[in-house]
C-alpha positions as CSV (number, residue, x, y, z in Angstrom):
1,X,36.7,-5.7,243.1
2,X,37.4,-4.2,246.5
3,X,34.3,-3.7,248.7
4,X,33.7,-0.1,249.8
5,X,32.9,0.9,253.4
6,X,29.2,1.7,253.2
7,X,29.6,4.5,255.7
8,X,32.7,6.0,254.1
9,X,30.8,8.7,252.2
10,X,28.2,9.3,254.9
11,X,29.3,13.0,255.4
12,X,28.6,13.8,251.8
13,X,25.2,12.1,251.7
14,X,23.2,14.8,253.4
15,X,23.3,18.5,254.4
16,X,26.6,20.0,255.6
17,X,27.4,18.9,259.1
18,X,28.9,21.0,261.9
19,X,32.7,20.4,262.4
20,X,32.1,19.3,265.9
21,X,29.7,16.6,264.7
22,X,32.3,15.4,262.2
23,X,35.0,15.3,264.9
24,X,32.7,13.3,267.1
25,X,32.0,10.9,264.2
26,X,35.8,10.1,264.0
27,X,36.0,9.2,267.7
28,X,34.8,6.7,270.2
29,X,32.2,4.0,269.2
30,X,31.5,5.6,265.8
31,X,35.1,5.3,264.8
32,X,35.3,1.7,266.0
33,X,32.3,0.9,263.9
34,X,33.9,2.4,260.8
35,X,37.1,0.6,261.3
36,X,35.3,-2.7,261.9
37,X,33.4,-2.3,258.6
38,X,36.7,-1.6,256.8
39,X,38.3,-4.7,258.2
40,X,35.3,-6.9,257.3
41,X,35.3,-5.5,253.8
42,X,39.0,-6.2,253.4
43,X,38.7,-9.7,254.9
44,X,35.8,-10.5,252.5
45,X,38.0,-9.4,249.6
46,X,40.9,-11.6,250.7
47,X,38.7,-14.6,251.3
48,X,37.2,-14.3,247.8
49,X,40.8,-14.2,246.4
50,X,41.9,-17.2,248.4
51,X,44.3,-15.2,250.7
52,X,42.6,-15.4,254.1
53,X,43.9,-18.0,256.5
54,X,41.1,-19.8,258.3
55,X,41.0,-22.5,260.9
56,X,39.3,-25.7,259.9
57,X,38.3,-29.0,261.4
58,X,40.7,-31.6,259.8
59,X,37.7,-34.0,259.5
60,X,36.2,-31.8,256.8
61,X,39.3,-32.2,254.6
62,X,39.9,-35.1,252.2
63,X,43.2,-36.1,250.6
64,X,44.2,-34.8,247.2
65,X,43.2,-36.9,244.2
66,X,46.9,-37.0,243.3
67,X,49.7,-37.3,245.8
68,X,53.1,-35.8,245.7
69,X,54.6,-38.2,248.2
70,X,54.3,-42.0,248.2
71,X,55.5,-42.4,251.7
72,X,56.2,-40.3,254.8
73,X,59.5,-40.3,256.6
74,X,58.4,-40.9,260.2
75,X,61.4,-39.1,261.7
76,X,60.6,-36.0,259.6
77,X,56.9,-36.2,260.5
78,X,57.7,-36.4,264.2
79,X,60.0,-33.4,264.0
80,X,57.2,-31.4,262.3
81,X,54.7,-32.6,264.9
82,X,57.0,-31.4,267.8
83,X,57.5,-28.1,266.1
84,X,53.8,-27.4,265.6
85,X,52.9,-28.7,269.0
86,X,55.4,-26.3,270.6
87,X,55.2,-23.3,268.4
88,X,52.0,-23.6,266.4
89,X,51.4,-24.0,262.7
90,X,53.2,-21.2,261.0
91,X,52.6,-22.1,257.4
92,X,49.0,-22.8,256.3
93,X,47.9,-25.6,254.0
94,X,46.0,-25.0,250.7
95,X,42.6,-26.5,250.3
96,X,39.8,-26.3,247.7
97,X,36.1,-26.9,248.0
98,X,35.6,-30.6,247.2
99,X,34.5,-31.0,243.6
100,X,32.2,-33.8,244.4
101,X,31.2,-33.5,248.0
102,X,29.2,-30.5,249.2
103,X,30.4,-29.0,252.4
104,X,33.8,-30.8,252.3
105,X,37.2,-29.7,251.1
106,X,40.2,-31.3,249.4
107,X,43.8,-30.6,250.4
108,X,46.0,-29.3,247.5
109,X,49.2,-29.3,249.5
110,X,50.1,-29.7,253.1
111,X,49.2,-33.3,253.7
112,X,51.7,-33.7,256.6
113,X,50.6,-30.5,258.3
114,X,47.0,-31.8,258.0
115,X,48.1,-35.1,259.5
116,X,49.8,-33.3,262.4
117,X,46.6,-31.4,263.2
118,X,44.7,-34.7,263.1
119,X,47.2,-36.3,265.5
120,X,47.2,-33.3,267.9
121,X,43.4,-33.0,267.8
122,X,43.7,-29.4,266.6
123,X,42.2,-27.3,263.9
124,X,44.4,-26.8,260.9
125,X,45.2,-23.3,259.5
126,X,44.3,-23.3,255.8
127,X,43.8,-21.1,252.7
128,X,40.6,-22.0,250.8
129,X,40.7,-21.4,247.1
130,X,38.5,-22.3,244.2
131,X,40.4,-24.2,241.5
132,X,40.1,-26.8,238.8
133,X,42.0,-30.1,238.8
134,X,44.7,-28.8,236.4
135,X,45.3,-25.8,238.6
136,X,45.3,-28.2,241.6
137,X,48.2,-30.3,240.2
138,X,50.2,-27.3,239.1
139,X,49.9,-25.7,242.5
140,X,50.9,-28.9,244.2
141,X,53.9,-29.5,241.9
142,X,55.1,-26.0,242.1
143,X,54.9,-26.0,245.9
144,X,57.1,-29.1,245.9
145,X,59.5,-27.6,243.4
146,X,60.1,-24.8,245.8
147,X,61.3,-27.2,248.5
148,X,64.9,-28.4,248.2
149,X,64.4,-31.7,250.0
150,X,62.0,-33.5,247.6
151,X,63.7,-36.7,246.4
152,X,64.1,-37.2,242.6
153,X,62.2,-40.5,242.7
154,X,59.2,-38.9,244.3
155,X,59.1,-36.2,241.7
156,X,59.5,-38.8,238.9
157,X,56.6,-40.9,240.3
158,X,54.5,-37.8,240.7
159,X,55.2,-36.9,237.0
160,X,54.1,-40.4,236.0
161,X,50.9,-40.0,237.9
162,X,50.2,-36.7,236.1
163,X,51.1,-38.2,232.7
164,X,48.4,-40.8,233.3
165,X,45.8,-38.0,233.8
166,X,46.6,-36.8,230.3
167,X,45.8,-33.1,230.6
168,X,47.4,-32.3,227.3
169,X,49.3,-34.0,224.4
170,X,52.6,-32.2,224.9
171,X,53.0,-32.6,228.7
172,X,53.0,-28.8,229.2
173,X,51.0,-29.2,232.4
174,X,53.5,-31.5,234.0
175,X,56.5,-29.3,233.0
176,X,54.7,-26.3,234.5
177,X,53.9,-28.2,237.7
178,X,57.4,-29.5,238.2
179,X,59.3,-26.6,236.6
180,X,61.3,-28.9,234.4
181,X,62.2,-29.0,230.7
182,X,61.3,-31.7,228.3
183,X,64.6,-33.6,228.5
184,X,64.4,-33.8,232.3
185,X,60.7,-34.8,232.2
186,X,61.6,-37.6,229.7
187,X,64.2,-39.0,232.2
188,X,61.7,-38.7,235.0
189,X,59.1,-40.7,233.1
190,X,61.6,-43.4,232.0
191,X,62.8,-43.8,235.6
192,X,59.2,-44.1,236.8
193,X,58.8,-46.9,234.3
194,X,61.4,-49.1,236.0
195,X,60.2,-52.7,237.0
196,X,57.8,-52.5,239.8
197,X,59.9,-54.9,242.0
198,X,62.9,-52.5,241.8
199,X,60.8,-49.4,242.5
200,X,59.1,-51.1,245.5
201,X,62.5,-52.0,246.9
202,X,64.3,-48.7,246.3
203,X,61.6,-46.0,246.4
204,X,62.9,-44.9,249.8
205,X,66.4,-44.2,248.4
206,X,65.8,-40.5,248.9
207,X,69.5,-39.5,248.7
208,X,69.8,-40.7,245.2
209,X,69.7,-38.1,242.5
210,X,68.6,-37.9,238.9
211,X,71.8,-39.1,237.2
212,X,72.1,-42.2,239.4
213,X,68.5,-43.2,238.9
214,X,68.9,-42.8,235.1
215,X,72.1,-44.9,235.2
216,X,70.1,-47.7,236.8
217,X,67.4,-47.3,234.2
218,X,70.0,-47.7,231.4
219,X,71.3,-50.9,233.1
220,X,67.8,-52.3,233.3
221,X,67.2,-51.6,229.6
222,X,68.9,-55.0,229.3
223,X,66.1,-57.5,230.1
224,X,68.7,-60.0,231.4
225,X,69.4,-57.6,234.3
226,X,65.8,-57.7,235.5
227,X,66.0,-61.1,237.1
228,X,69.6,-60.4,238.2
229,X,68.4,-57.2,240.0
230,X,65.6,-59.1,241.8
231,X,68.1,-61.7,242.9
232,X,70.5,-59.1,244.3
233,X,67.8,-57.2,246.1
234,X,66.6,-60.4,247.8
235,X,70.0,-61.2,249.3
236,X,69.9,-61.2,253.1
237,X,72.9,-58.9,253.3
238,X,71.0,-56.3,251.2
239,X,68.1,-56.3,253.6
240,X,70.3,-55.1,256.5
241,X,71.6,-52.0,254.6
242,X,70.1,-48.5,254.4
243,X,68.2,-48.2,251.1
244,X,70.7,-45.7,249.6
245,X,73.5,-48.2,250.1
246,X,71.3,-51.0,248.6
247,X,70.9,-48.7,245.5
248,X,74.6,-48.1,245.1
249,X,75.5,-51.8,245.6
250,X,72.9,-52.9,243.1
251,X,74.4,-50.6,240.4
252,X,77.9,-51.8,241.1
253,X,76.8,-55.5,241.0
254,X,74.9,-55.0,237.7
255,X,77.9,-53.2,236.1
256,X,80.4,-55.8,237.1
257,X,78.4,-59.0,236.8
258,X,79.7,-61.2,233.9
259,X,77.4,-61.7,231.1
260,X,75.7,-65.1,231.2
261,X,76.6,-67.2,228.2
262,X,73.8,-69.0,226.5
263,X,74.2,-72.7,227.1
264,X,75.0,-74.3,223.9
265,X,72.9,-77.3,222.9
266,X,74.6,-79.9,220.7
267,X,73.0,-80.1,217.3
268,X,71.4,-83.4,216.3
269,X,72.3,-84.5,212.8
270,X,70.6,-87.1,210.7
271,X,70.7,-88.1,207.0
272,X,68.5,-89.8,204.5
273,X,68.9,-91.3,201.0
274,X,66.4,-92.4,198.4
275,X,66.2,-96.1,197.6
276,X,68.2,-95.5,194.4
277,X,70.6,-93.1,196.1
278,X,69.8,-90.5,193.5
279,X,68.7,-88.0,196.2
280,X,70.1,-87.5,199.7
281,X,69.1,-85.2,202.6
282,X,71.0,-83.9,205.6
283,X,68.9,-82.8,208.5
284,X,70.0,-80.7,211.5
285,X,67.9,-80.2,214.7
286,X,69.2,-77.4,216.9
287,X,66.9,-76.2,219.6
288,X,63.7,-75.0,217.8
289,X,65.4,-74.9,214.5
290,X,65.2,-77.7,211.8
291,X,67.3,-77.5,208.7
292,X,66.9,-79.7,205.6
293,X,69.5,-79.7,202.9
294,X,68.9,-81.7,199.7
295,X,71.5,-83.0,197.3
296,X,71.1,-85.1,194.1
297,X,73.3,-86.4,191.3
298,X,70.9,-84.8,188.8
299,X,68.5,-81.9,189.0
300,X,66.2,-83.9,191.3
301,X,67.3,-82.0,194.4
302,X,66.2,-78.7,192.9
303,X,62.9,-80.1,191.5
304,X,62.1,-81.9,194.8
305,X,62.8,-78.8,196.8
306,X,60.4,-76.8,194.6
307,X,57.8,-79.5,195.1
308,X,58.1,-79.3,198.8
309,X,57.9,-75.5,198.8
310,X,54.8,-75.5,196.7
311,X,53.1,-78.2,198.9
312,X,54.0,-77.0,202.4
313,X,50.4,-75.9,203.2
314,X,49.0,-79.3,202.3
315,X,51.9,-81.3,204.0
316,X,51.6,-79.3,207.2
317,X,47.8,-79.8,207.3
318,X,48.3,-83.5,206.8
319,X,50.9,-83.4,209.6
320,X,48.4,-81.7,212.0
321,X,45.7,-84.3,211.1
322,X,48.0,-87.3,211.7
323,X,50.0,-86.1,214.8
324,X,48.3,-85.3,218.1
325,X,48.7,-81.8,219.5
326,X,50.6,-83.2,222.5
327,X,53.2,-84.7,220.2
328,X,54.0,-81.6,218.2
329,X,53.6,-79.1,221.1
330,X,50.2,-77.6,220.0
């Protein structure tokens, strides 16, 4: 509710005043006093609504509990620093009273502007607004969505951080914060779930868009490509390239690399025959597979096979008792 100037109705509070008195009241020091009270009331209203820009000591402001950017581009930071040093801070940051530390604040968005103020040893221009954690992440995400230069990978990693906070079961908070639909969010979360080694190597590939990141995700759905990707990214030639070029080369190499054929192991075959040759057995050992085939001149093969099946538990236990764990791989 807007605050009223306590002197605004002064003329109606008592007996009728002479016109000359009223004219005097609207001039000079009296008029300045009335205007000052109006300004203070309006300022108090705006401050309560989180609209007033105030100057704050950077040392009173802590980092957000969730970050929208994993790393800062030093060239971009230096450009911002030069601009603020020469022209001042035109755009205020948004802070909230710290939820756990009395007398301190937490930045909602504007981390780089806060860092510039710290570097320059200046106060930072800020809007102070009371808000809960959910409102905090929505404001941070929407402020980022309004900027055209936020890389897809940073938005995807930010979405994954919000998903771990689990504000709701349908991810409505994340979609509101990032202004995305459910399909796009699904792609973001799947990209953010790429192997850590790949993300660490390529997170600075800021010129790569959603479709290319998702293409890499599909290629790495093949587990065999995980080790292959690590090998490619460790190549000395890759280290000398800009990260965006590393990304593109990695995709090309993964798409064109021939599938590695599984090395075939020659099967070991053995045979056995009973003393009366009434029953024979063919055994094949291939890797971890052991195959036993029985054959008899009468029905003995079928009967003996049934006997083995019915006594497998007892035979295996006897095997474990007679053979040491080292011998049978236990």
